[in-house]
N, C-alpha and C positions, 0 to 999 in steps of 0.2 A: 465841831465835829472833823477837823482837819487834824486838831490833836488826838482826838481817839482812833483817828486811821492810821496816824504814825505809831500809836501805842500798839497798834494790832499788828501792824507790819514787824514792830521790834519783836512784838512776844514771838510770832512764827518763825522768825529767823532765829532766838535761840534755841526755839523747841527743835528747829533742821540741825542747826550746830552741834546742839547736846547729843540727838538722835545719829548725826554725822560722826560724831567723836567716838559714841560709842561702838558703832559700826567699826570703824579702825581700830580700836583697842579688841574689839572681837576678832578681827582676821589675824592683829599682831600675834594672838596667844595660838592662829592656828600652826598645822603642822607644817616645817616647811618643804617638805615631801609633798603637800596635796593642796597648797595655796591656792594655786591656779589649774585650771585644766591643763595645761602642758606641762608642768611638774607632776600630775597625778598621773597622766600616762607615761610620761619618761619612769617613774617610780614602778608602775606595770610592766613594763617593758624591761627597761635595762636590769632590775633586781631579779629577772628569772632566767637572764642569759647563763650561756655557760661560763665559770670563772668570776661571775659578780653574783652568784644566788646569796641573797638576803632574803630569805622568807618572811621576816619580821618586818619587812617593809611592805614586800606584795599583800600581805593579809591586810596590811590598810587599807588599802583599795575596797576591800571587800568588806567594810563595816556594817552592811546594808543585812548581810547575811546572818541569820540566825543561827546559826551552828558552829561547831567547837574550831579553831584555829587549823586543824588539819583538814577539815573539810575546806574552808574557806582557799588554803593553799590550792587545793585540789581543784576547787571551781577556777581560780586564775588559772591555773596550768590548763583547764579545760577552754576557759577562754581562748587563751592564746594561740591554743592549736586549733579551735575554730577561726579564728582571724588568719592565721597561716595557711589552712587549707583553703580556704577560699579564695588566699590571694590578694589579701587587703594589706597594702603596705601604709604606713604610716608615716606620714610627712610632719614632723614636730614644727614646721615652720606655718603650716597651715592651723594648727591648733593653737586657738586664743591664748594669750600669755596675760590676761589682765583676770584678777581674781573677783570682779564684779563683771564678769560676762552675762549677757541676758539674750537669750534666744531671741532672734527680730520676729520670727513666726507666732510663737506660744506667747513671748514675752515672760517666760520662766528662765531661772538660774540653772539653764542644762547643758549640754552640748553631746550632740548626734556626732560619734565618731564618723561612723559611713551611711551617705543616703540610702546606700542599697541594703543595709544593716540597721533598721532604726529600732531594734528591739535593744540596741548596745549603747548605752548612752550614760554620760556624767552628772550628776546632779550635785549641787552645793548644800551640804548639812553642817550646821554651827561652823561655817568660817571655811570647811573643808571638803576637797572637789573630791567625790568618791563615785565607784559604780552606784547607781541606783537599786533600790529594791526591786524593780521589775526586771532587771537587769541579769542580777544574781539568781532571780529566780526562772528566768528564760534560759540560763546556761543550759542545763540538762538538755531542754529539749532541744536546742539548736544543736549541742551534740551528737544528738541521736539523729539530727537529719544530716550533718556533715558526714559520719560517718558511719558504716554498717557495723551493725553487732558481732555481725559472724567475723569479720575482720578483726576487732577489738579482742574477741575471746582467741582467735586463732592468733595474735600476737603475743599472748599471754605463753603460749607453747612453743614458740618457735625457739630453736638453739642458739646458744650465747652466739657461735660463729657467724650467723644469719645478722648479726646485729652490727658487725664489723664492718668499717667505711674503706670506700674504696673511689675517692676523687669525690669526695663530699656527701656520696649517696652510698647509702648500708647495702648489703648485698639482698637482704631480702626484698627492697625495694626495687632493685632491678629483674630479680625472679618476679616481683609484680608489675611490674611494668611490661614482662612479656605476655606474663597471663592476660593482662588485660586489655594488650592489642589482640591477642589472640579470643578472647572472647567475644570484644566487638567485633571482628569479623564473621566468626562464626553466626552470631546472631544476625548480623546482615545478610548473610546467606539464607538463614532461616526466614527470614523476614522475605527476602526476594523469593525464596522457591514457594511460600503460601501464596505470593502474588500472582506468580507467573501459574501454578499447578491448580488453583482454586479460583482465586478473583478473573483471571483472566477467560477460566472456562464458562463460567456464569456469563460475563460481557458475551462472549463468543455464541453463546444462546440467544441472543438478542437479535431483534430485527434493525435495529439502530446500528450506526456505525462511530456515531460519536465518544460511544461509552470504549470502543476499542480502542479509539485514538486517545482517548482521557488515560487510560491505563498505561498504553506505551509510552505517554509523555511524563508522566510523572513516577514513571517507573525508578530509575535511575536517582532523580533528586531526591523521592521520597527515602531510598535507602542510604544518600548520603546523608539526609538529616536525622534519620534514624540512628546511623553509625555516630555522627557527631554529637548528637543528644544524650547519647548512653557514656560517650567519653566523658562531655560536661559533668553530666551526673556523678558521674563513680569516680574521678581523678583525684576527689581528696582523700579518698581512702587510702592512697599512695604516700601520704604525707610527707611529701617534699617539704623543700624550703619554700620559706612564702616569695622569694624572687623568683624562683621557678614556677609554683603556682600561679603568680600574677601572671606571669606573659603565657601561663599555657591557659590560664582561663580567659584570658583576650584572645587567643590564637583559637580556641574551641568557640567561643561566642560567634567571632566574627565568621567562621567555618559555617556554625548554625545559619546565621543569618544569610550568608551567601548561598546556602542551600535551597534557604527560600525565596532568595530571589531569581534563582533557577528554576524553581519550581513554578512560580507564577509566569517567567519568561515562557516557560514550555506551554503553561496553561494557555497564553497568549498565541500560541499557535493552534491549539485547540478551537478557540474560541473564531480564529479567522478561517478556519476550514467550516464551521458551522454557519458562519456568515456569507460564505462563498455558496453554500447548498441552498440557503435561503435566499440569496439575492440570485442564482442560477434560475428560479423558478419564477422571477419578475420579468417583464414587459423590456425594461429600460437595460442596459449594457454596463452604463455609466457607475452603478453600485457598483459593478464587480471591481471597477477600478479602482472604487472607494475602500474594499477591503484589505490591497497590500497598505495603503496608508494609514489605516486603522493598525493594523499589525504592526508597523514601524513606531508608530507615533506609542502605542501602548508598552513596547519594548523599550524603548527610551525611556518613558516615564517608570517605567519598574526600576531600569537601571539606577536614575537618577537618585529616585525617593529611598529605593534600598541603600544606595551610598550615604546619602545624607543620614538613614536610618542607623547606619555602622559608625559613623562618626560621633552621632547624638549618645549612644549607648557608651561610646570609648571615652567620652568627659569632653568633647570638642565642641566649642561654642557655635553650633550651626547656624544661630540668629546672625552674628556678625559674617560668619561664611556668606549667609543670603543676600545679605546687606552689601556685601562686596560683589555677589555676583550679579545683583540689581543695578548696582552702579557700572559695571562691566557690560551686562548686557544691555544699560541704554547706551552705553557707547557703541557697543557692536552694534545695536539697532539702527544707531544714527547713520554709521558708517556702512551698512547691509540694508537701508531702507527699503531698496529693490526687491531684494531678495525676499524680506517682510512682506513687501507688497503682491510679490508673484503666488507666496504660500498663501495669504487673504485670498488673493485669487481665484487659487485652486480650491477654495474653503467654499467659496461664493458658488465655484460651478457645480461642486458636490449637491450645495442645498437646492440650489436653483434649479439643474439641470436642463441648461437650454438645448442641450444634445445627447446623443446617448453614444457608443462606440458604433464605428460604421457609418453614420449620418453625413450626408453631402453638406458640408458649412461653407457657408463664405464669411469670413472673417477681412474687413478691411480690402486690402489686393489679393488676400490668399484665397484658393478655393479649391477643397478637394474632400477627403473622407478621413473622417476623425480616426487615429492610429492608438493614441494612449493619452491619456490626462495625468502630467506628475505634479510635484511638488513645484516645481518651478515653471515650466510650459507646457502646452499641448502640441501633441504632434499630429501633424494635419499633412498625406499623402497626397500630393498633387496628380492633376490627370495626366501630365508629361513625367510621372513615376518618380520625382526628388519629394524629398521629404521635410518639411518647413516646423521648425519648433516656433510656435508664437508666445512670448512672454502672457502668462495667466492673469496678470495685472491689466495688460493690452485686453485679452480677450473678455475679462469682466468689465470693461469701461467702453466697448466699443459694441457697436450692434451688429450681432448674429444675422446671419438671414441662414436658415436651417431649410435648406432646400429638400433634405429627408425626409421632411416631416409633412411634406404636400401630399395633399389625399389626391388631387389633381393635377396633371401636369398639360399646361397648356400649350398647345402648337397651333400658329397663324401663320399664314402665307397668302399669297396673290399669286393666281395661276393667269398668265397672260395667252388670251386666243387669239388669231386673227382676226383680221376684219371682213375675212371671206366667210367668218360666221353669220348664220341665219338667224334669225329671231326664235324660230322651233327649235334649232340646233342648241341654242344657247339653254334656251327652258330645259331641255331634255338634260342637257348636262350638268345643270345645278342641280334638279333634281335629282339625277343618278346620284351626285356626290351626298345627298342628302341621305339615298336609301343605302348608301355604303356606309354610312355612319350608322344608320338604326339595325343594320345586320350586325354591326362588329360590337360585340358585348363589352370589349375594352376600351370603349368610350363612353364618356357621361353622357347620359341620353335625356337628361331634363332642362340642358342648356346647350346648344350651339348652332353656328350661324354662318350659312352658306349662300352668297347673293352675288348677282352682277352687279358690281360695285361702281366701275368707272370706266370710259373713254377715253383711254390713253394717248400719248401721241402715234404708238405705233401698234394699239393693243388693245381690245376687248378685256377689263380686268375682271374677275370673280375672285372676291374675299373667301377665303377658307378659316374658321374659326373654330379651333374646336378643342376636347379635352381630355386627355387620356387618363383613364382610372388603371393605373399600373401599379405595381409595390416600388418598381425600383429601374434606374437608368437604362439598363440592358433591355428591361421589356419594353421601355417606353421606345426604344430605337428600332426594336423588332417591330413594333406594330405600327411605327411612322413608316417605315419599309412598305410594310403590307399595306399600308392606305393607299401612298404613295404609287404603289405598282396598281393597286384598284382602279385610281385616276386616268390613270395613262390607258389602261385596256377599257376602261369607259370612252376616253376620248377617242380610241381608234372605233370603238362599238357607234358611235354617233356621229363622226366623220366630221369633228372639230381637229384643228391644228395648233399648236402651240406657237406664240409669236415671238420673235428676239428681234431688239431694235434694230431696224432697216431703214431706209429711206430708199423711195421707188422714184424713178425719176421716168416722167409722161413726156413725150416729144409730140406736144400738139400738132403741129404743122412744119413743113419746111419752106423754105424761101419762096417766095412769091405765091404759095399756096393758100388756098382759103383754111382758115383757123376751122377746127371741128367744133361743133354746137355741143355743149354738156348738157346733159340731162334733157329734160323736157320743156315744154313754154306752155302750160295748162291755161284755161280762159281765168276770170274771177269766179265763174259760178263754181268750176272746176275746185280751186282754191278752197272754197267756201266749204263746198259738199265734203272735201278732205277733213277739213277741220270737223267738222259737225260727226263725221264719221268716225272719229276717235274721242270725240264729247262725252256726256253724258248719256247712257242709252243707243251711243253709236254701234252701228253692226261691224263694225271693224276695231273697233276698240275689247281689249282684253284684260284688264287692270288687277284680273286675279290670277293671272298668267295663263299660258296655253294648256287644255286641257286634252290627256293625252289617255287614249281607249285602248285596252286590250280585251279581244275577244268580245266585243261588243260593252265594254264594261269599264266606266272610267276608273284611271288608276290613281288611288290617293297618296299622295308622297308626305303629307304630314303639313302642309300649308298654314302656314300661321295668318 
């Protein structure tokens, strides 16, 4: 078995060697002018140049054309004009010099000269690299797409003097450049005239505003794009040198791309205006602050992506550039992590919306009203009129007390009455405060507390615990003012006095005088009767409070 395997391997090696030798022999008989893709392209270009013209060499590259040699030479001349007019410079160093070159994508022995013009490619036939049959058949179509038929007819009738050169450019080309520029400007003016006098009038008849803003924002960039596109499509008719056309095509393509970036940049403003109208209808004002951030981010994105697209279209390796920017961006991100933390903190604020513009909030030790939320910080106007900028990362990671979203605003105080206040006065005073609360619509009516709460060292203390139902702090202060004035008027009406911390010195007796008697000295039976009188069912006890009558009817103050 091993002997059979060795014989098989030896047989295959002999066959492969014979085939390789035959291929080498076939290639050795190929025309030296066409034995590699590089030599074939050189033959096609070099022997058509002034001073080096050898038609018999040029037509060899057009062997696939089934036409007479004169027509083959004409096809070669037209193909060269097409490449020159489109500014397609050929770099010999980039063309493979191997006779056995194989395309990596198709696996065929063919070479495409320019990725932007895949219709033109070389193929290997009988050991020689020549233009493919598809290419020679496509030359007339490409020629018509590159040059205007009217220009070609016009050139046949030009006088001899117009073909004289000055600084390497023929006179008719100078005239053509002038006419070319003039036609572009005129066509742009006509385009803008139609836009101004017809399209704008249609948008002005509508009831919406955004279409007027749209036309106004796209007018100049669209006109610029129209002009540059006209130049890009028609510049090949000037039949300038390949070097001039190379740079001219690159400039015009960049100009068209810049016009598109300009257009999208202006459209971002229209979108921002539309979002502003939409956000103005919402209850919160925080999304109003989000619109400028969206506009700035969208503008930055449009500019960056536009630059990347321009670089990509001009042959730069954007992938390596992006990779480099990624590494640089990582370094910047590490160095500016606080800035990035603040940026993502602002996104968190806009998404979560813990407050809105104008809200009264408390963040850490900072308390005031929100004026602006930016990329880096939130600006809070304090109540002593200073402006504090709090980093958004701190705002996003700190407890936020939004006092502006309170439905009710609590008011708690302790009213101190003098010890001269009688029980009846105390009861009337407490019930009067409850009546004041019930009569004011700015108070929360379903919950409030007003009670004789404690007997202090120098006063009888009344607890007042109420809630204001007001929209803002200014209204709260006004209602608190009104409420306290009502209490003062009530106190005057029922005859009570407000106490303040005092000490009273009672001089019980002078020297050698008998001390005064304090209180009374009731008997045990009288003491027991007093206890029972204030006990359950007692005649003096009033556990439900004093009953106040007016015009023979009991007044109900809403006792619980």
